[in-house]
CHARMM-style PDB file with segment names, atoms N, HN, CA, C and O in Angstrom:
ATOM      1  N   UNK     1       7.848  -1.271 -17.675  1.00  0.00      PROA
ATOM      2  CA  UNK     1       7.943  -0.068 -17.024  1.00  0.00      PROA
ATOM      3  C   UNK     1       6.738   0.517 -16.510  1.00  0.00      PROA
ATOM      4  O   UNK     1       6.853   1.433 -15.695  1.00  0.00      PROA
ATOM      5  N   UNK     2       5.551   0.112 -16.877  1.00  0.00      PROA
ATOM      6  HN  UNK     2       5.458  -0.631 -17.539  1.00  0.00      PROA
ATOM      7  CA  UNK     2       4.485   0.532 -16.235  1.00  0.00      PROA
ATOM      8  C   UNK     2       4.432   0.101 -15.150  1.00  0.00      PROA
ATOM      9  O   UNK     2       3.878   0.895 -14.389  1.00  0.00      PROA
ATOM     10  N   UNK     3       4.855  -1.105 -14.533  1.00  0.00      PROA
ATOM     11  HN  UNK     3       5.305  -1.750 -15.151  1.00  0.00      PROA
ATOM     12  CA  UNK     3       4.978  -1.820 -13.419  1.00  0.00      PROA
ATOM     13  C   UNK     3       5.733  -1.188 -12.405  1.00  0.00      PROA
ATOM     14  O   UNK     3       5.351  -1.108 -11.238  1.00  0.00      PROA
ATOM     15  N   UNK     4       6.948  -0.676 -12.896  1.00  0.00      PROA
ATOM     16  HN  UNK     4       7.258  -0.741 -13.844  1.00  0.00      PROA
ATOM     17  CA  UNK     4       7.879   0.037 -12.120  1.00  0.00      PROA
ATOM     18  C   UNK     4       7.356   1.217 -11.812  1.00  0.00      PROA
ATOM     19  O   UNK     4       7.607   1.542 -10.651  1.00  0.00      PROA
ATOM     20  N   UNK     5       6.621   2.103 -12.511  1.00  0.00      PROA
ATOM     21  HN  UNK     5       6.417   1.839 -13.453  1.00  0.00      PROA
ATOM     22  CA  UNK     5       5.953   3.282 -12.295  1.00  0.00      PROA
ATOM     23  C   UNK     5       4.879   3.032 -11.418  1.00  0.00      PROA
ATOM     24  O   UNK     5       4.751   3.907 -10.561  1.00  0.00      PROA
ATOM     25  N   UNK     6       4.033   2.068 -11.366  1.00  0.00      PROA
ATOM     26  HN  UNK     6       4.137   1.357 -12.061  1.00  0.00      PROA
ATOM     27  CA  UNK     6       3.200   1.830 -10.360  1.00  0.00      PROA
ATOM     28  C   UNK     6       3.926   1.573  -8.947  1.00  0.00      PROA
ATOM     29  O   UNK     6       3.603   2.144  -7.905  1.00  0.00      PROA
ATOM     30  N   UNK     7       4.847   0.728  -9.061  1.00  0.00      PROA
ATOM     31  HN  UNK     7       5.109   0.264  -9.908  1.00  0.00      PROA
ATOM     32  CA  UNK     7       5.699   0.640  -7.596  1.00  0.00      PROA
ATOM     33  C   UNK     7       6.336   1.950  -6.948  1.00  0.00      PROA
ATOM     34  O   UNK     7       6.489   2.165  -5.745  1.00  0.00      PROA
ATOM     35  N   UNK     8       6.701   2.843  -8.105  1.00  0.00      PROA
ATOM     36  HN  UNK     8       6.577   2.668  -9.081  1.00  0.00      PROA
ATOM     37  CA  UNK     8       7.337   3.990  -7.700  1.00  0.00      PROA
ATOM     38  C   UNK     8       6.138   4.880  -7.129  1.00  0.00      PROA
ATOM     39  O   UNK     8       6.326   5.435  -6.047  1.00  0.00      PROA
ATOM     40  N   UNK     9       5.154   5.017  -7.657  1.00  0.00      PROA
ATOM     41  HN  UNK     9       5.001   4.566  -8.536  1.00  0.00      PROA
ATOM     42  CA  UNK     9       3.839   5.897  -7.328  1.00  0.00      PROA
ATOM     43  C   UNK     9       3.525   5.306  -5.762  1.00  0.00      PROA
ATOM     44  O   UNK     9       3.334   6.073  -4.818  1.00  0.00      PROA
ATOM     45  N   UNK    10       3.504   3.987  -5.649  1.00  0.00      PROA
ATOM     46  HN  UNK    10       3.659   3.365  -6.416  1.00  0.00      PROA
ATOM     47  CA  UNK    10       3.297   3.370  -4.193  1.00  0.00      PROA
ATOM     48  C   UNK    10       4.375   3.756  -3.343  1.00  0.00      PROA
ATOM     49  O   UNK    10       4.062   3.994  -2.177  1.00  0.00      PROA
ATOM     50  N   UNK    11       5.614   3.877  -3.673  1.00  0.00      PROA
ATOM     51  HN  UNK    11       5.868   3.684  -4.621  1.00  0.00      PROA
ATOM     52  CA  UNK    11       6.594   4.307  -2.857  1.00  0.00      PROA
ATOM     53  C   UNK    11       6.542   5.819  -2.437  1.00  0.00      PROA
ATOM     54  O   UNK    11       6.920   6.268  -1.355  1.00  0.00      PROA
ATOM     55  N   UNK    12       5.968   6.579  -3.564  1.00  0.00      PROA
ATOM     56  HN  UNK    12       5.662   6.215  -4.443  1.00  0.00      PROA
ATOM     57  CA  UNK    12       5.874   8.059  -3.216  1.00  0.00      PROA
ATOM     58  C   UNK    12       4.990   8.211  -1.976  1.00  0.00      PROA
ATOM     59  O   UNK    12       5.116   9.034  -1.068  1.00  0.00      PROA
ATOM     60  N   UNK    13       4.041   7.222  -2.127  1.00  0.00      PROA
ATOM     61  HN  UNK    13       3.939   6.554  -2.864  1.00  0.00      PROA
ATOM     62  CA  UNK    13       3.073   7.527  -0.836  1.00  0.00      PROA
ATOM     63  C   UNK    13       3.401   6.815   0.349  1.00  0.00      PROA
ATOM     64  O   UNK    13       2.998   7.265   1.422  1.00  0.00      PROA
ATOM     65  N   UNK    14       4.129   5.687   0.313  1.00  0.00      PROA
ATOM     66  HN  UNK    14       4.457   5.322  -0.559  1.00  0.00      PROA
ATOM     67  CA  UNK    14       4.645   5.196   1.654  1.00  0.00      PROA
ATOM     68  C   UNK    14       6.053   5.531   1.893  1.00  0.00      PROA
ATOM     69  O   UNK    14       6.450   5.250   3.024  1.00  0.00      PROA
ATOM     70  N   UNK    15       6.823   6.018   1.168  1.00  0.00      PROA
ATOM     71  HN  UNK    15       6.500   6.246   0.249  1.00  0.00      PROA
ATOM     72  CA  UNK    15       8.345   6.274   1.658  1.00  0.00      PROA
ATOM     73  C   UNK    15       9.140   4.907   1.948  1.00  0.00      PROA
ATOM     74  O   UNK    15      10.073   5.044   2.740  1.00  0.00      PROA
ATOM     75  N   UNK    16       8.951   3.725   1.486  1.00  0.00      PROA
ATOM     76  HN  UNK    16       8.194   3.614   0.842  1.00  0.00      PROA
ATOM     77  CA  UNK    16       9.473   2.551   1.791  1.00  0.00      PROA
ATOM     78  C   UNK    16      10.720   2.291   0.924  1.00  0.00      PROA
ATOM     79  O   UNK    16      10.576   2.179  -0.294  1.00  0.00      PROA
ATOM     80  N   UNK    17      11.981   2.184   1.513  1.00  0.00      PROA
ATOM     81  HN  UNK    17      12.098   2.274   2.502  1.00  0.00      PROA
ATOM     82  CA  UNK    17      13.055   1.957   0.901  1.00  0.00      PROA
ATOM     83  C   UNK    17      13.130   0.704   0.169  1.00  0.00      PROA
ATOM     84  O   UNK    17      13.798   0.721  -0.865  1.00  0.00      PROA
ATOM     85  N   UNK    18      12.579  -0.359   0.509  1.00  0.00      PROA
ATOM     86  HN  UNK    18      12.036  -0.373   1.348  1.00  0.00      PROA
ATOM     87  CA  UNK    18      12.657  -1.799   0.150  1.00  0.00      PROA
ATOM     88  C   UNK    18      11.872  -1.765  -1.042  1.00  0.00      PROA
ATOM     89  O   UNK    18      12.293  -2.392  -2.014  1.00  0.00      PROA
ATOM     90  N   UNK    19      10.875  -1.178  -1.120  1.00  0.00      PROA
ATOM     91  HN  UNK    19      10.533  -0.668  -0.330  1.00  0.00      PROA
ATOM     92  CA  UNK    19      10.066  -1.339  -2.338  1.00  0.00      PROA
ATOM     93  C   UNK    19      10.555  -0.404  -3.274  1.00  0.00      PROA
ATOM     94  O   UNK    19      10.299  -0.652  -4.453  1.00  0.00      PROA
ATOM     95  N   UNK    20      11.244   0.686  -3.000  1.00  0.00      PROA
ATOM     96  HN  UNK    20      11.451   0.888  -2.043  1.00  0.00      PROA
ATOM     97  CA  UNK    20      11.680   1.578  -4.027  1.00  0.00      PROA
ATOM     98  C   UNK    20      12.912   0.529  -4.486  1.00  0.00      PROA
ATOM     99  O   UNK    20      12.949   0.166  -5.661  1.00  0.00      PROA
ATOM    100  N   UNK    21      13.750   0.132  -3.689  1.00  0.00      PROA
ATOM    101  HN  UNK    21      13.720   0.426  -2.734  1.00  0.00      PROA
ATOM    102  CA  UNK    21      14.974  -0.607  -4.252  1.00  0.00      PROA
ATOM    103  C   UNK    21      14.357  -1.766  -5.270  1.00  0.00      PROA
ATOM    104  O   UNK    21      14.874  -1.902  -6.378  1.00  0.00      PROA
ATOM    105  N   UNK    22      13.413  -2.465  -4.929  1.00  0.00      PROA
ATOM    106  HN  UNK    22      12.993  -2.354  -4.028  1.00  0.00      PROA
ATOM    107  CA  UNK    22      12.962  -3.583  -5.461  1.00  0.00      PROA
ATOM    108  C   UNK    22      12.387  -3.077  -7.181  1.00  0.00      PROA
ATOM    109  O   UNK    22      12.518  -3.759  -8.197  1.00  0.00      PROA
ATOM    110  N   UNK    23      11.869  -1.965  -7.100  1.00  0.00      PROA
ATOM    111  HN  UNK    23      11.763  -1.411  -6.274  1.00  0.00      PROA
ATOM    112  CA  UNK    23      11.314  -1.217  -8.277  1.00  0.00      PROA
ATOM    113  C   UNK    23      12.440  -0.906  -9.059  1.00  0.00      PROA
ATOM    114  O   UNK    23      12.440  -1.212 -10.251  1.00  0.00      PROA
ATOM    115  N   UNK    24      13.496  -0.280  -8.492  1.00  0.00      PROA
ATOM    116  HN  UNK    24      13.496  -0.031  -7.523  1.00  0.00      PROA
ATOM    117  CA  UNK    24      14.917  -0.167  -9.233  1.00  0.00      PROA
ATOM    118  C   UNK    24      15.558  -1.241  -9.943  1.00  0.00      PROA
ATOM    119  O   UNK    24      16.285  -1.141 -10.932  1.00  0.00      PROA
ATOM    120  N   UNK    25      15.181  -2.356  -9.281  1.00  0.00      PROA
ATOM    121  HN  UNK    25      14.591  -2.437  -8.478  1.00  0.00      PROA
ATOM    122  CA  UNK    25      16.053  -3.600  -9.731  1.00  0.00      PROA
ATOM    123  C   UNK    25      15.209  -4.098 -10.924  1.00  0.00      PROA
ATOM    124  O   UNK    25      15.736  -4.526 -11.951  1.00  0.00      PROA
ATOM    125  N   UNK    26      13.723  -4.014 -10.722  1.00  0.00      PROA
ATOM    126  HN  UNK    26      13.294  -3.666  -9.888  1.00  0.00      PROA
ATOM    127  CA  UNK    26      12.955  -4.567 -11.823  1.00  0.00      PROA
ATOM    128  C   UNK    26      13.222  -3.473 -13.181  1.00  0.00      PROA
ATOM    129  O   UNK    26      13.341  -3.880 -14.336  1.00  0.00      PROA
ATOM    130  N   UNK    27      13.279  -2.196 -12.829  1.00  0.00      PROA
ATOM    131  HN  UNK    27      13.182  -1.865 -11.890  1.00  0.00      PROA
ATOM    132  CA  UNK    27      13.468  -1.163 -14.022  1.00  0.00      PROA
ATOM    133  C   UNK    27      14.927  -1.575 -14.637  1.00  0.00      PROA
ATOM    134  O   UNK    27      15.098  -1.558 -15.855  1.00  0.00      PROA
ATOM    135  N   UNK    28      15.850  -1.903 -13.835  1.00  0.00      PROA
ATOM    136  HN  UNK    28      15.711  -1.917 -12.845  1.00  0.00      PROA
ATOM    137  CA  UNK    28      17.395  -2.002 -14.232  1.00  0.00      PROA
ATOM    138  C   UNK    28      17.359  -3.382 -15.240  1.00  0.00      PROA
ATOM    139  O   UNK    28      18.068  -3.520 -16.236  1.00  0.00      PROA
ATOM    140  N   UNK    29      16.417  -4.312 -14.764  1.00  0.00      PROA
ATOM    141  HN  UNK    29      15.841  -4.200 -13.954  1.00  0.00      PROA
ATOM    142  CA  UNK    29      16.351  -5.669 -15.457  1.00  0.00      PROA
ATOM    143  C   UNK    29      15.679  -5.298 -16.868  1.00  0.00      PROA
ATOM    144  O   UNK    29      16.161  -5.751 -17.907  1.00  0.00      PROA
ATOM    145  N   UNK    30      14.711  -4.578 -16.874  1.00  0.00      PROA
ATOM    146  HN  UNK    30      14.321  -4.210 -16.030  1.00  0.00      PROA
ATOM    147  CA  UNK    30      14.094  -4.290 -18.130  1.00  0.00      PROA
ATOM    148  C   UNK    30      14.868  -3.675 -18.983  1.00  0.00      PROA
ATOM    149  O   UNK    30      14.794  -3.908 -20.189  1.00  0.00      PROA
ATOM    150  N   UNK    31      15.916  -2.596 -18.337  1.00  0.00      PROA
ATOM    151  HN  UNK    31      15.976  -2.407 -17.357  1.00  0.00      PROA
ATOM    152  CA  UNK    31      16.744  -2.117 -19.283  1.00  0.00      PROA
ATOM    153  C   UNK    31      17.767  -2.973 -20.085  1.00  0.00      PROA
ATOM    154  O   UNK    31      18.085  -2.966 -21.274  1.00  0.00      PROA
ATOM    155  N   UNK    32      18.202  -3.774 -18.933  1.00  0.00      PROA
ATOM    156  HN  UNK    32      17.944  -3.781 -17.967  1.00  0.00      PROA
ATOM    157  CA  UNK    32      19.316  -4.850 -19.637  1.00  0.00      PROA
ATOM    158  C   UNK    32      18.669  -5.799 -20.496  1.00  0.00      PROA
ATOM    159  O   UNK    32      19.334  -6.302 -21.402  1.00  0.00      PROA
ATOM    160  N   UNK    33      17.422  -6.127 -20.335  1.00  0.00      PROA
ATOM    161  HN  UNK    33      16.881  -5.718 -19.600  1.00  0.00      PROA
ATOM    162  CA  UNK    33      16.853  -7.199 -21.247  1.00  0.00      PROA
ATOM    163  C   UNK    33      16.360  -6.500 -22.448  1.00  0.00      PROA
ATOM    164  O   UNK    33      15.908  -7.236 -23.325  1.00  0.00      PROA
ATOM    165  N   UNK    34      16.354  -5.357 -22.646  1.00  0.00      PROA
ATOM    166  HN  UNK    34      16.721  -4.759 -21.933  1.00  0.00      PROA
ATOM    167  CA  UNK    34      15.700  -4.743 -23.908  1.00  0.00      PROA
ATOM    168  C   UNK    34      16.754  -4.949 -25.015  1.00  0.00      PROA
ATOM    169  O   UNK    34      17.961  -4.971 -24.770  1.00  0.00      PROA
ATOM    170  N   UNK    35      16.187  -5.112 -26.341  1.00  0.00      PROA
ATOM    171  HN  UNK    35      15.207  -5.095 -26.539  1.00  0.00      PROA
ATOM    172  CA  UNK    35      16.845  -5.448 -27.421  1.00  0.00      PROA
ATOM    173  C   UNK    35      17.537  -4.209 -28.227  1.00  0.00      PROA
ATOM    174  O   UNK    35      18.114  -4.311 -29.309  1.00  0.00      PROA
ATOM    175  N   UNK    36      17.341  -2.915 -27.402  1.00  0.00      PROA
ATOM    176  HN  UNK    36      16.872  -2.832 -26.523  1.00  0.00      PROA
ATOM    177  CA  UNK    36      17.967  -1.739 -28.006  1.00  0.00      PROA
ATOM    178  C   UNK    36      19.570  -1.806 -28.254  1.00  0.00      PROA
ATOM    179  O   UNK    36      20.281  -2.772 -27.976  1.00  0.00      PROA
ATOM    180  N   UNK    37      19.896  -0.866 -28.698  1.00  0.00      PROA
ATOM    181  HN  UNK    37      19.319  -0.081 -28.923  1.00  0.00      PROA
ATOM    182  CA  UNK    37      21.368  -0.691 -28.809  1.00  0.00      PROA
ATOM    183  C   UNK    37      21.851  -0.090 -27.547  1.00  0.00      PROA
ATOM    184  O   UNK    37      21.155   0.570 -26.775  1.00  0.00      PROA
ATOM    185  N   UNK    38      23.457  -0.455 -27.363  1.00  0.00      PROA
ATOM    186  HN  UNK    38      24.022  -0.991 -27.990  1.00  0.00      PROA
ATOM    187  CA  UNK    38      23.922  -0.170 -26.096  1.00  0.00      PROA
ATOM    188  C   UNK    38      23.646   1.439 -25.348  1.00  0.00      PROA
ATOM    189  O   UNK    38      23.491   1.637 -24.143  1.00  0.00      PROA
ATOM    190  N   UNK    39      23.639   2.412 -26.373  1.00  0.00      PROA
ATOM    191  HN  UNK    39      23.765   2.252 -27.352  1.00  0.00      PROA
ATOM    192  CA  UNK    39      23.447   3.564 -25.954  1.00  0.00      PROA
ATOM    193  C   UNK    39      22.218   3.949 -25.335  1.00  0.00      PROA
ATOM    194  O   UNK    39      22.160   4.825 -24.472  1.00  0.00      PROA
ATOM    195  N   UNK    40      21.074   3.204 -25.833  1.00  0.00      PROA
ATOM    196  HN  UNK    40      21.121   2.493 -26.534  1.00  0.00      PROA
ATOM    197  CA  UNK    40      19.723   3.211 -25.384  1.00  0.00      PROA
ATOM    198  C   UNK    40      19.593   2.598 -23.978  1.00  0.00      PROA
ATOM    199  O   UNK    40      18.857   3.108 -23.133  1.00  0.00      PROA
ATOM    200  N   UNK    41      20.335   1.478 -23.740  1.00  0.00      PROA
ATOM    201  HN  UNK    41      20.933   1.063 -24.426  1.00  0.00      PROA
ATOM    202  CA  UNK    41      20.201   0.637 -22.604  1.00  0.00      PROA
ATOM    203  C   UNK    41      21.050   1.436 -21.575  1.00  0.00      PROA
ATOM    204  O   UNK    41      20.672   1.332 -20.408  1.00  0.00      PROA
ATOM    205  N   UNK    42      22.078   2.175 -21.804  1.00  0.00      PROA
ATOM    206  HN  UNK    42      22.385   2.259 -22.751  1.00  0.00      PROA
ATOM    207  CA  UNK    42      22.772   3.160 -21.046  1.00  0.00      PROA
ATOM    208  C   UNK    42      21.833   4.166 -20.620  1.00  0.00      PROA
ATOM    209  O   UNK    42      21.665   4.355 -19.415  1.00  0.00      PROA
ATOM    210  N   UNK    43      21.253   4.779 -21.420  1.00  0.00      PROA
ATOM    211  HN  UNK    43      21.390   4.625 -22.399  1.00  0.00      PROA
ATOM    212  CA  UNK    43      20.217   5.917 -21.089  1.00  0.00      PROA
ATOM    213  C   UNK    43      19.064   5.448 -20.297  1.00  0.00      PROA
ATOM    214  O   UNK    43      18.653   6.173 -19.390  1.00  0.00      PROA
ATOM    215  N   UNK    44      18.495   4.313 -20.539  1.00  0.00      PROA
ATOM    216  HN  UNK    44      18.829   3.725 -21.275  1.00  0.00      PROA
ATOM    217  CA  UNK    44      17.528   3.619 -19.729  1.00  0.00      PROA
ATOM    218  C   UNK    44      18.023   3.532 -18.286  1.00  0.00      PROA
ATOM    219  O   UNK    44      17.361   4.003 -17.361  1.00  0.00      PROA
ATOM    220  N   UNK    45      19.245   2.897 -18.101  1.00  0.00      PROA
ATOM    221  HN  UNK    45      19.782   2.515 -18.853  1.00  0.00      PROA
ATOM    222  CA  UNK    45      19.786   2.543 -16.800  1.00  0.00      PROA
ATOM    223  C   UNK    45      19.995   3.806 -16.195  1.00  0.00      PROA
ATOM    224  O   UNK    45      19.662   3.865 -15.011  1.00  0.00      PROA
ATOM    225  N   UNK    46      20.491   4.893 -16.737  1.00  0.00      PROA
ATOM    226  HN  UNK    46      20.762   4.845 -17.699  1.00  0.00      PROA
ATOM    227  CA  UNK    46      20.817   6.094 -16.073  1.00  0.00      PROA
ATOM    228  C   UNK    46      19.402   6.876 -15.594  1.00  0.00      PROA
ATOM    229  O   UNK    46      19.294   7.500 -14.539  1.00  0.00      PROA
ATOM    230  N   UNK    47      18.493   6.728 -16.458  1.00  0.00      PROA
ATOM    231  HN  UNK    47      18.580   6.220 -17.315  1.00  0.00      PROA
ATOM    232  CA  UNK    47      17.249   7.323 -16.115  1.00  0.00      PROA
ATOM    233  C   UNK    47      16.547   6.576 -15.052  1.00  0.00      PROA
ATOM    234  O   UNK    47      15.807   7.277 -14.362  1.00  0.00      PROA
ATOM    235  N   UNK    48      16.599   5.357 -14.765  1.00  0.00      PROA
ATOM    236  HN  UNK    48      17.200   4.788 -15.326  1.00  0.00      PROA
ATOM    237  CA  UNK    48      16.005   4.699 -13.646  1.00  0.00      PROA
ATOM    238  C   UNK    48      16.961   4.515 -12.574  1.00  0.00      PROA
ATOM    239  O   UNK    48      16.685   3.714 -11.682  1.00  0.00      PROA
ATOM    240  N   UNK    49      18.222   5.257 -12.547  1.00  0.00      PROA
ATOM    241  HN  UNK    49      18.447   5.908 -13.273  1.00  0.00      PROA
ATOM    242  CA  UNK    49      19.138   4.775 -11.381  1.00  0.00      PROA
ATOM    243  C   UNK    49      19.348   5.399 -10.095  1.00  0.00      PROA
ATOM    244  O   UNK    49      20.216   5.061  -9.290  1.00  0.00      PROA
ATOM    245  N   UNK    50      18.345   6.505  -9.917  1.00  0.00      PROA
ATOM    246  HN  UNK    50      17.640   6.780 -10.571  1.00  0.00      PROA
ATOM    247  CA  UNK    50      18.458   7.272  -8.587  1.00  0.00      PROA
ATOM    248  C   UNK    50      18.372   6.259  -7.471  1.00  0.00      PROA
ATOM    249  O   UNK    50      17.500   5.391  -7.421  1.00  0.00      PROA
ATOM    250  N   UNK    51      19.433   6.442  -6.481  1.00  0.00      PROA
ATOM    251  HN  UNK    51      20.141   7.147  -6.522  1.00  0.00      PROA
ATOM    252  CA  UNK    51      19.356   5.675  -5.310  1.00  0.00      PROA
ATOM    253  C   UNK    51      18.132   6.203  -4.238  1.00  0.00      PROA
ATOM    254  O   UNK    51      17.705   7.358  -4.249  1.00  0.00      PROA
ATOM    255  N   UNK    52      17.728   5.307  -3.458  1.00  0.00      PROA
ATOM    256  HN  UNK    52      18.075   4.369  -3.449  1.00  0.00      PROA
ATOM    257  CA  UNK    52      16.576   5.755  -2.508  1.00  0.00      PROA
ATOM    258  C   UNK    52      16.896   7.142  -1.810  1.00  0.00      PROA
ATOM    259  O   UNK    52      16.104   8.076  -1.679  1.00  0.00      PROA
ATOM    260  N   UNK    53      18.337   7.085  -1.350  1.00  0.00      PROA
ATOM    261  HN  UNK    53      18.980   6.327  -1.456  1.00  0.00      PROA
ATOM    262  CA  UNK    53      18.529   8.292  -0.514  1.00  0.00      PROA
ATOM    263  C   UNK    53      18.517   9.686  -1.312  1.00  0.00      PROA
ATOM    264  O   UNK    53      18.229  10.768  -0.800  1.00  0.00      PROA
ATOM    265  N   UNK    54      18.862   9.487  -2.590  1.00  0.00      PROA
ATOM    266  HN  UNK    54      19.097   8.608  -3.006  1.00  0.00      PROA
ATOM    267  CA  UNK    54      18.647  10.586  -3.711  1.00  0.00      PROA
ATOM    268  C   UNK    54      17.324  11.091  -3.871  1.00  0.00      PROA
ATOM    269  O   UNK    54      16.964  12.267  -3.922  1.00  0.00      PROA
ATOM    270  N   UNK    55      16.641  10.036  -3.943  1.00  0.00      PROA
ATOM    271  HN  UNK    55      16.933   9.081  -3.901  1.00  0.00      PROA
ATOM    272  CA  UNK    55      14.949  10.158  -4.056  1.00  0.00      PROA
ATOM    273  C   UNK    55      14.459  10.672  -2.868  1.00  0.00      PROA
ATOM    274  O   UNK    55      13.735  11.661  -2.980  1.00  0.00      PROA
ATOM    275  N   UNK    56      14.681  10.234  -1.735  1.00  0.00      PROA
ATOM    276  HN  UNK    56      15.269   9.431  -1.644  1.00  0.00      PROA
ATOM    277  CA  UNK    56      14.249  10.991  -0.549  1.00  0.00      PROA
ATOM    278  C   UNK    56      14.360  12.330  -0.402  1.00  0.00      PROA
ATOM    279  O   UNK    56      13.450  13.144  -0.240  1.00  0.00      PROA
ATOM    280  N   UNK    57      15.714  12.542  -0.477  1.00  0.00      PROA
ATOM    281  HN  UNK    57      16.453  11.881  -0.608  1.00  0.00      PROA
ATOM    282  CA  UNK    57      16.374  14.156  -0.504  1.00  0.00      PROA
ATOM    283  C   UNK    57      15.606  14.924  -1.188  1.00  0.00      PROA
ATOM    284  O   UNK    57      15.121  15.990  -0.808  1.00  0.00      PROA
ATOM    285  N   UNK    58      15.431  14.235  -2.553  1.00  0.00      PROA
ATOM    286  HN  UNK    58      15.825  13.369  -2.861  1.00  0.00      PROA
ATOM    287  CA  UNK    58      14.632  15.459  -3.528  1.00  0.00      PROA
ATOM    288  C   UNK    58      13.213  15.614  -3.207  1.00  0.00      PROA
ATOM    289  O   UNK    58      12.533  16.636  -3.293  1.00  0.00      PROA
ATOM    290  N   UNK    59      12.827  14.287  -2.774  1.00  0.00      PROA
ATOM    291  HN  UNK    59      13.380  13.457  -2.704  1.00  0.00      PROA
ATOM    292  CA  UNK    59      11.229  14.285  -2.407  1.00  0.00      PROA
ATOM    293  C   UNK    59      11.016  15.525  -1.180  1.00  0.00      PROA
ATOM    294  O   UNK    59      10.087  16.333  -1.145  1.00  0.00      PROA
ATOM    295  N   UNK    60      12.039  15.423  -0.308  1.00  0.00      PROA
ATOM    296  HN  UNK    60      12.793  14.767  -0.337  1.00  0.00      PROA
ATOM    297  CA  UNK    60      11.790  16.382   0.849  1.00  0.00      PROA
ATOM    298  C   UNK    60      11.923  17.784   0.394  1.00  0.00      PROA
ATOM    299  O   UNK    60      11.215  18.691   0.831  1.00  0.00      PROA
ATOM    300  N   UNK    61      12.876  17.942  -0.520  1.00  0.00      PROA
ATOM    301  HN  UNK    61      13.451  17.205  -0.875  1.00  0.00      PROA
ATOM    302  CA  UNK    61      13.104  19.388  -1.053  1.00  0.00      PROA
ATOM    303  C   UNK    61      11.878  19.982  -1.885  1.00  0.00      PROA
ATOM    304  O   UNK    61      11.622  21.184  -1.962  1.00  0.00      PROA
ATOM    305  N   UNK    62      11.179  18.980  -2.479  1.00  0.00      PROA
ATOM    306  HN  UNK    62      11.386  18.004  -2.416  1.00  0.00      PROA
ATOM    307  CA  UNK    62       9.938  19.497  -3.347  1.00  0.00      PROA
ATOM    308  C   UNK    62       8.911  19.604  -2.309  1.00  0.00      PROA
ATOM    309  O   UNK    62       8.286  20.659  -2.417  1.00  0.00      PROA
ATOM    310  N   UNK    63       8.535  18.873  -1.352  1.00  0.00      PROA
ATOM    311  HN  UNK    63       9.042  18.016  -1.263  1.00  0.00      PROA
ATOM    312  CA  UNK    63       7.613  19.016  -0.175  1.00  0.00      PROA
ATOM    313  C   UNK    63       7.899  20.457   0.301  1.00  0.00      PROA
ATOM    314  O   UNK    63       6.981  21.248   0.515  1.00  0.00      PROA
ATOM    315  N   UNK    64       9.102  20.747   0.447  1.00  0.00      PROA
ATOM    316  HN  UNK    64       9.848  20.104   0.273  1.00  0.00      PROA
ATOM    317  CA  UNK    64       9.258  22.037   1.315  1.00  0.00      PROA
ATOM    318  C   UNK    64       9.378  23.312   0.351  1.00  0.00      PROA
ATOM    319  O   UNK    64       9.745  24.404   0.785  1.00  0.00      PROA
ATOM    320  N   UNK    65       9.043  23.094  -0.976  1.00  0.00      PROA
ATOM    321  HN  UNK    65       8.744  22.207  -1.329  1.00  0.00      PROA
ATOM    322  CA  UNK    65       8.897  24.013  -1.859  1.00  0.00      PROA
ATOM    323  C   UNK    65      10.076  24.512  -2.576  1.00  0.00      PROA
ATOM    324  O   UNK    65       9.957  25.483  -3.323  1.00  0.00      PROA
ATOM    325  N   UNK    66      11.486  23.781  -2.369  1.00  0.00      PROA
ATOM    326  HN  UNK    66      11.583  22.992  -1.762  1.00  0.00      PROA
ATOM    327  CA  UNK    66      12.522  24.083  -2.926  1.00  0.00      PROA
ATOM    328  C   UNK    66      12.608  23.540  -4.454  1.00  0.00      PROA
ATOM    329  O   UNK    66      11.930  22.578  -4.813  1.00  0.00      PROA
ATOM    330  N   UNK    67      13.392  24.148  -5.230  1.00  0.00      PROA
ATOM    331  HN  UNK    67      13.944  24.930  -4.939  1.00  0.00      PROA
ATOM    332  CA  UNK    67      13.679  23.407  -6.530  1.00  0.00      PROA
ATOM    333  C   UNK    67      14.380  22.188  -6.465  1.00  0.00      PROA
ATOM    334  O   UNK    67      15.250  22.038  -5.608  1.00  0.00      PROA
ATOM    335  N   UNK    68      14.086  21.240  -7.323  1.00  0.00      PROA
ATOM    336  HN  UNK    68      13.379  21.362  -8.019  1.00  0.00      PROA
ATOM    337  CA  UNK    68      14.778  19.897  -7.310  1.00  0.00      PROA
ATOM    338  C   UNK    68      16.356  20.167  -7.234  1.00  0.00      PROA
ATOM    339  OT1 UNK    68      17.144  19.222  -7.211  1.00  0.00      PROA
TER     340      UNK     68
END
């Protein structure tokens, strides 16, 4: 998860969709491979699921000072 957060931080600075998509895949893989119960895995997947377009739209709103 720390690796995915590092990738996301890099993405926030670069705005690169390819890097973001890769980080999402890594995060989803980690959720799927966890030994937790199915409910925890679904929560993990949902938390790490935003698409790049959603991320970019939210980033732009925040940059403009509008609420998320």
